[in-house]
N, C-alpha and C positions, 0 to 999 in steps of 0.2 A: 498362321499355319497354312501351308500350301494344300491345294485340293488333293493331291496324291497322298500327302501325309494324313489328311482326314480320312480318305478312303481306306488307307492301310489300317488306321486305328479302328474304323468301323468293322473291317474284316476281322481284326483281332478280337474285338468285343463280341462279334457274332460267333466266332469259333469257341470263345470262352463261355458261350451261352449266357451272356450278361443280360439280366432282366431289364436294365435301364435302356436297352436298345430296342426300339419298336419299329415295325415296318407294317404298312398296310398295302395290300394289293386289291382292296375293295374300292373300286371307283363308284361313287354314288351319283355323280353328275358331271357332265361336260357342257360347256357352252362357249360361244364366240360372240364377242361384242366389239364392234369397231376394230376388227382384225386382230384382236387380242383373245387368246383362248384361256379359259379357266377350267381346271380339273379339280374336283373335290374328292377327298378320300375319307373313309371312315376311321375314326380313332377314338380313344377314350377322352373323357371330359377334361382331364388335366392337360393332356397334350393339345387338345383343341383350344383351351384357354391360353396356353403358351403360343400357339400359332397366331391367335388374335393379337396378342402382345407383340410378337415378332413382326407382324404385318404393319403395326403402328410404329415400329422402331424402338419399342420399350424393352428393358431388360426382362428376361424370363429364365426359367430353369432348363428348358429344352431347346435344342437346335432342330427346327423342323425343315426337312429336306424331302425332295421327291426323286426317285430313280426311275428312269425310263430305260428298260433293258431290252435289247434285241433278242428275241427268243431263239433265233437260229444261232447267234453268237454264244448265248448262254449254254446251248447244248454242247459246245466244244469243251466246256469246263465241268460238265457233270460227270 
């Protein structure tokens, strides 16, 4: 599935108030190690478990993604 199709599906899920779509804007930690930056978000235990499985390349129930949205650009759509 193309990225735009995924984003369109996410937008439809959000508009439908789908409870299986979760988003976190709570950043709990950021760090840089060897020019690679890590960002940690807060989520529930089930999603965190799936994120660990996804990081290992193992099958899981959730697709874990992060969105970085320009605040000024977002204002155009509100």
